[in-house]
C-alpha positions in Angstrom: 46.0 0.3 -29.1 42.7 -0.1 -31.4 40.3 -3.2 -30.9 40.7 -5.8 -33.9 39.3 -9.4 -34.4 42.0 -11.8 -35.2 42.0 -15.8 -35.5 43.7 -18.0 -33.8 46.1 -18.5 -36.8 46.5 -14.9 -37.3 48.0 -14.8 -33.7 50.3 -18.0 -33.9 51.9 -16.4 -37.7 52.8 -13.1 -35.6 53.2 -14.1 -32.4 55.7 -17.2 -32.3 57.7 -17.4 -29.1 60.6 -19.7 -30.6 63.8 -19.1 -30.2 63.1 -17.6 -26.2 65.7 -19.5 -24.2 67.0 -22.7 -22.8 65.4 -25.4 -21.6 66.1 -25.1 -17.8 62.8 -25.9 -15.7 59.7 -28.1 -17.7 61.8 -30.1 -20.3 59.2 -30.5 -22.8 59.2 -33.4 -25.5 61.1 -32.2 -28.8 57.6 -33.2 -30.6 55.3 -30.4 -28.8 58.4 -27.8 -28.6 59.6 -28.5 -32.5 58.0 -26.8 -34.9 54.7 -28.5 -35.7 53.7 -30.3 -38.9 50.8 -30.7 -40.6 49.8 -34.2 -42.5 51.7 -33.6 -45.5 54.8 -32.8 -43.4 54.8 -28.7 -43.8 55.9 -26.8 -41.3 53.0 -24.8 -40.2 52.4 -21.1 -38.7 52.6 -22.3 -34.8 56.5 -21.4 -34.3 58.1 -19.3 -36.6 60.1 -16.5 -35.2 58.1 -13.0 -35.0 58.6 -10.0 -33.2 56.4 -10.1 -29.5 54.1 -6.9 -30.0 55.3 -4.4 -27.9 52.7 -1.1 -28.0 51.6 0.7 -24.6 48.4 0.4 -23.7 46.7 2.9 -21.2 43.2 0.5 -20.7 41.6 -2.4 -20.9 38.7 -3.3 -20.3 36.9 0.1 -20.9 38.6 2.0 -18.0 42.2 3.3 -17.7 44.4 0.9 -16.0 44.4 2.8 -13.0 40.8 2.9 -12.6 40.3 -1.0 -13.3 43.2 -1.8 -10.9 40.5 0.2 -8.2 37.8 -1.5 -9.8 39.6 -4.8 -7.8 40.7 -3.2 -5.2 37.3 -2.0 -3.9 35.6 -5.3 -4.5 37.5 -6.9 -2.4 37.4 -4.2 0.5 33.8 -3.4 0.0 32.2 -7.0 -1.0 34.5 -9.7 -0.8 36.0 -9.3 2.7 33.3 -8.1 4.9 31.3 -10.8 3.2 34.4 -14.0 4.2 35.2 -12.7 7.1 31.8 -13.3 8.5 32.5 -16.8 7.2 35.4 -17.2 10.0 34.8 -19.9 12.9 36.0 -18.2 16.1 34.6 -20.7 18.6 36.5 -23.8 17.0 38.6 -22.5 14.0 38.0 -23.5 10.0 35.3 -22.0 8.0 32.1 -22.4 6.5 32.1 -23.6 3.1 30.6 -21.1 1.7 28.7 -17.8 2.4 26.6 -15.4 0.6 25.8 -11.5 1.0 22.8 -11.4 3.8 23.9 -15.7 4.5 23.8 -16.7 7.8 26.9 -18.9 8.0 27.2 -22.8 8.5 29.7 -24.5 10.3 28.2 -27.8 11.3 29.7 -29.5 8.0 33.7 -28.7 7.3 34.5 -29.3 3.9 38.1 -29.9 3.0 37.1 -28.9 -0.6 36.5 -25.1 1.2 38.9 -25.4 4.0 42.3 -25.5 1.9 41.0 -23.2 0.0 40.5 -20.6 3.0 43.6 -21.3 4.4 44.9 -19.9 0.8 42.4 -17.2 0.8 43.1 -15.9 4.4 46.6 -16.1 4.1 47.3 -14.4 0.6 45.0 -11.3 2.2 47.2 -11.1 4.6 50.7 -11.5 2.8 49.3 -9.0 -0.2 45.8 -6.8 0.2 45.2 -6.1 4.1 48.4 -7.0 6.3 45.5 -7.0 8.9 46.2 -9.8 11.9 43.3 -11.1 11.9 43.5 -12.1 8.7 46.7 -14.4 9.7 44.9 -15.2 13.1 41.8 -16.9 10.8 44.5 -19.1 8.6 46.5 -19.8 11.2 43.7 -21.0 13.6 42.4 -22.8 10.7 45.1 -24.5 9.9 45.2 -25.8 13.7 41.7 -27.1 13.5 42.6 -29.0 10.4 45.8 -30.9 11.4 43.9 -31.8 14.2 40.7 -32.9 13.6 41.4 -33.8 9.3 44.6 -34.8 8.9 45.6 -38.6 8.4 48.9 -40.6 9.0 49.9 -40.7 5.3 49.3 -36.4 4.6 45.8 -37.0 3.5 43.0 -34.9 4.4 39.2 -36.7 5.9 36.9 -35.2 3.2 34.1 -33.6 6.0 34.1 -33.0 9.5 32.0 -32.0 12.2 32.5 -28.7 13.8 34.0 -28.9 16.6 36.8 -31.0 15.1 36.3 -34.2 17.1 34.7 -36.4 14.2 35.7 -37.4 10.9 33.0 -37.5 8.9 34.2 -39.6 5.8 37.4 -41.1 5.1 39.5 -38.6 2.3 37.1 -39.2 -1.0 39.7 -37.5 -3.4 42.5 -35.5 -3.7 41.1 -32.1 -4.6 40.6 -30.7 -0.5 44.2 -32.0 0.2 46.0 -29.8 -2.8 44.1 -26.8 -1.5 45.6 -27.7 2.1 49.1 -28.3 0.6 48.6 -24.1 -1.4 46.9 -23.2 1.9 50.2 -23.9 3.6 52.6 -22.8 1.0 51.3 -19.3 1.7 50.9 -19.5 5.3 54.4 -20.0 5.5 55.0 -17.1 3.5 53.5 -15.4 7.4 54.5 -18.0 9.7 58.4 -18.6 8.5 56.9 -21.9 10.1 59.2 -24.9 8.9 56.4 -27.2 10.2 53.5 -25.5 7.5 56.1 -26.1 4.8 57.3 -29.5 5.5 53.8 -30.6 5.3 52.6 -28.9 2.3 55.6 -31.0 0.8 54.6 -33.9 2.7 50.6 -33.3 1.1 52.3 -32.6 -2.4 53.9 -36.1 -2.4 51.3 -37.7 -1.3 48.9 -36.2 -4.1 51.5 -37.4 -6.2 51.5 -40.9 -5.2 47.4 -41.2 -5.5 47.2 -39.4 -9.2 49.9 -41.9 -10.9 48.4 -44.9 -9.0 46.8 -47.3 -11.7 43.9 -48.5 -9.4 43.4 -44.7 -8.0 39.7 -43.8 -8.5 37.6 -40.6 -7.6 35.0 -41.9 -5.4 32.5 -39.2 -3.8 33.6 -35.7 -4.0 33.8 -32.6 -6.6 32.6 -35.5 -9.6 30.3 -39.0 -9.4 33.6 -41.8 -8.8 35.4 -42.5 -12.2 36.6 -45.6 -14.1 39.9 -46.4 -11.9 43.1 -45.1 -12.9 41.3 -41.9 -15.3 43.4 -39.2 -16.1 41.6 -35.6 -15.1 42.9 -32.7 -16.4 41.1 -30.4 -13.5 43.8 -32.9 -11.4 46.8 -31.9 -12.7 45.9 -27.9 -13.8 45.2 -27.6 -10.0 48.2 -29.9 -8.4 50.2 -27.6 -10.9 48.8 -24.2 -9.2 49.1 -25.6 -5.3 52.8 -27.0 -6.5 54.0 -23.4 -8.3 53.0 -21.3 -4.9 54.8 -23.7 -2.8 57.7 -23.6 -5.2 58.1 -20.1 -4.6 58.8 -20.4 -1.1 61.0 -23.5 -1.6 62.9 -25.2 -4.4 62.5 -28.8 -3.2 64.1 -31.0 -6.0 61.4 -33.2 -5.5 58.2 -31.2 -6.0 60.1 -29.2 -8.8 60.0 -32.4 -10.9 56.4 -33.0 -9.8 55.4 -30.0 -10.8 57.7 -30.4 -14.4 55.3 -33.3 -14.9 52.1 -32.0 -14.4 53.5 -29.5 -17.2 53.8 -32.4 -19.5 50.9 -34.2 -18.9 49.0 -31.6 -19.6 51.1 -30.2 -22.8 51.2 -33.7 -24.2 48.7 -35.8 -23.2 45.3 -33.8 -22.6 46.5 -31.5 -25.5 45.4 -32.4 -28.9 47.6 -30.5 -31.3 45.6 -31.9 -34.4 42.2 -30.8 -32.7 43.1 -27.9 -30.9 42.0 -29.1 -27.3 42.7 -30.3 -24.0 40.6 -34.0 -23.3 39.0 -33.6 -20.1 39.6 -37.5 -19.4 42.6 -39.8 -20.3 42.7 -43.3 -20.1 44.9 -45.3 -17.3 47.7 -45.1 -20.0 47.5 -41.5 -20.5 45.9 -42.0 -24.2 42.3 -40.4 -25.3 39.6 -42.8 -24.7 38.4 -44.1 -28.3 35.2 -46.0 -26.9 32.4 -43.4 -26.1 29.1 -44.9 -24.6 26.9 -41.7 -25.7 25.7 -40.6 -22.0 26.9 -43.9 -20.0 26.1 -43.0 -16.5 26.3 -39.5 -17.5 30.7 -39.9 -18.6 31.8 -38.1 -21.6 35.2 -39.8 -22.1 36.3 -37.4 -25.0 34.7 -34.7 -23.4 36.0 -30.6 -23.4 35.8 -28.2 -20.5 36.3 -25.2 -21.5 37.1 -23.8 -17.9 39.2 -26.1 -17.4 41.2 -25.9 -20.4 41.7 -22.2 -20.4 42.9 -22.9 -16.5 45.0 -25.5 -17.0 46.5 -23.1 -20.4 47.4 -20.1 -17.5 48.8 -22.4 -14.5 51.1 -23.8 -17.6 51.4 -20.3 -18.0 52.4 -18.9 -14.6 54.7 -22.0 -14.2 57.0 -21.2 -17.0 56.9 -17.8 -16.0 58.4 -19.3 -12.6 61.6 -21.2 -14.0 61.8 -18.5 -17.0 61.4 -21.6 -19.4 59.4 -19.1 -22.3 58.9 -22.0 -24.9 56.0 -23.1 -21.8 54.8 -20.0 -21.3 54.0 -20.0 -25.1 52.4 -23.1 -25.6 50.3 -21.9 -22.8 48.9 -19.1 -24.8 48.5 -21.2 -27.7 46.6 -23.7 -26.0 44.4 -20.8 -24.4 43.8 -19.2 -27.7 43.0 -22.4 -29.1 40.6 -23.0 -26.0 38.9 -19.7 -26.3 37.8 -19.9 -30.0 36.2 -23.1 -29.3 34.3 -22.7 -26.3 33.8 -19.0 -25.8 31.2 -16.5 -27.5 31.8 -12.9 -27.7 29.2 -11.4 -25.5 28.4 -13.8 -23.9 30.7 -15.8 -22.0 31.9 -19.7 -21.6 28.9 -22.1 -21.8 28.5 -25.7 -20.7 26.4 -28.5 -22.0 24.9 -29.9 -19.3 23.2 -32.8 -21.2 26.7 -33.6 -22.3 27.6 -33.7 -18.3 28.7 -29.7 -17.9 31.1 -30.0 -20.7 32.0 -27.2 -22.9 31.9 -29.7 -26.4 31.0 -33.6 -26.0 33.9 -34.5 -28.3 36.6 -32.7 -30.5 34.8 -31.0 -33.3 31.2 -31.0 -31.6 29.7 -28.1 -32.2 29.4 -25.4 -28.9 26.0 -25.3 -27.3 25.2 -21.2 -27.9 21.9 -21.8 -25.3 24.1 -23.8 -22.5 24.5 -22.4 -19.0 27.3 -19.5 -19.1 29.7 -20.7 -16.6 30.2 -17.1 -14.7 33.1 -18.4 -12.8 34.8 -19.3 -16.0 35.0 -15.5 -16.7 37.1 -15.6 -13.6 39.5 -17.9 -15.3 39.6 -16.3 -18.9 40.0 -13.1 -17.5 43.6 -14.2 -15.5 44.5 -15.8 -18.6 44.0 -12.5 -20.5 45.8 -10.3 -18.3 48.9 -13.0 -18.0 49.3 -13.0 -21.5 48.9 -8.9 -21.8 51.3 -8.1 -19.4 53.9 -9.7 -21.8 52.8 -10.0 -25.4 50.2 -6.5 -26.1 48.6 -8.7 -29.1 44.9 -7.4 -30.0 43.6 -11.0 -30.0 43.9 -11.6 -26.2 43.2 -7.1 -25.2 40.0 -7.9 -27.6 39.2 -11.3 -25.3 40.2 -9.2 -22.0 37.5 -6.7 -22.8 34.9 -8.3 -24.3 34.9 -10.9 -20.9 35.4 -8.0 -18.5 32.6 -6.0 -20.4 30.3 -9.2 -19.3 31.6 -9.4 -15.9 31.7 -6.4 -14.6 28.1 -5.6 -16.3 26.4 -8.6 -13.6 27.9 -7.9 -10.3 25.6 -10.2 -9.3 26.3 -13.1 -10.5 30.0 -13.1 -9.7 30.7 -15.6 -7.5 31.2 -14.1 -4.2 30.5 -17.4 -1.6 33.7 -19.0 -3.3 37.1 -19.2 -2.0 39.1 -19.9 -5.1 38.5 -18.9 -8.7 37.2 -15.4 -7.7 39.1 -14.1 -5.1 42.6 -15.5 -7.1 41.6 -13.7 -10.7 40.6 -10.5 -7.8 44.3 -11.2 -6.4 46.5 -12.0 -9.2 44.3 -9.5 -11.6 46.2 -6.6 -8.8 49.6 -8.3 -8.8 49.5 -8.0 -12.7 47.7 -4.1 -13.0 50.4 -3.0 -10.5 53.2 -4.2 -12.9 51.7 -3.0 -15.7 50.7 0.1 -14.6 54.4 1.0 -12.7 56.0 0.4 -16.0 54.2 2.8 -17.5 51.5 0.8 -19.6 54.8 -1.7 -21.7 55.1 -5.2 -22.1 57.3 -6.6 -19.6 60.3 -7.3 -22.2 61.0 -11.0 -21.1 60.0 -12.2 -24.2 62.2 -10.3 -26.4 64.5 -10.1 -24.4 65.5 -14.0 -23.5 
């Protein structure tokens, strides 16, 4: 397929997935899924019936599909896995928070933000990549250590504990570590089939939900500075949703199903601003955009947009929609993702952030992207996941070109790949392998899910 440059408007004009099935899982509002209208009441191009592009591809990222698949496998085998096997605390259980090649592991202060991710990563390695018992053993021993050292009576998880687990160094500071522990337990359950793993994952999910919906809940001192009570933050819903999708792949718990559906609705109905084509990073306690924008008030930009968080939210909506075979939700994720890339991604450079604006991509809707901002390398992982998840089901040149550009940047500087990370980087390699294997098995053809629905 030839490389072509297309705008988001052209993409949407050619590739609406309207009429792709009945509402069976997510239940977005009629305003979101009906044909959207402009200020004059005329129907826009977003939801017209147009065919899915169903060509055959034999290369991506400047490589043949088998070579691209091998690139991902080799990185895990030669670099990522050997590095992180050194990050296992064999003495007490648990893991280093981060470790780079050549760096000695530091186990002294174990952060829940990283520990749950490590349980997930090693469980996934065992389940899908290596089938190596030492990876399963690391995940199990890590889980046992964290249950004993970090879990509270209300299914929250202390944010930091001592190496031997005898001291909680802090109370739970926010919900992110809990989300990753839920995700880790769900993935571990695939291997252990221990109902206690599943039960604990579900109870942790419900505990996270209760906090996120509280009008007084406040981030305190982890992952971000303290926010106003009741602030609704996009990464809360997206990371929660990603873990819930993994959990729901192994448990059809009806309570958790509704929580996942709610996360999708919050992203698509509240954070998404159709007029501006952006996902707002923050909403107030009533799920409304902030209207009072005091410049640099404590480095707090209430109308800001993070390209990295936004592109993650898009593919996570797509992934959950695919899980429940709700293709209008998948289409919505693609639409939001193309708009996000148009506004926050620079071809040949990547996705910059502006540290003068709190590390965000845009200070507010309509703001100009700072092309000289710091390129967030980890964001490229999620751009690649978004693109592959779209290409598998619709081979439109718009997204193929974004993938090719992003992969060229990503693979040209291997020293910048976030090898010390436990989530974005391994997840990109894991999911890319899964998707590429399916595309290759179909001889480079699209899945056919969208056109059959």
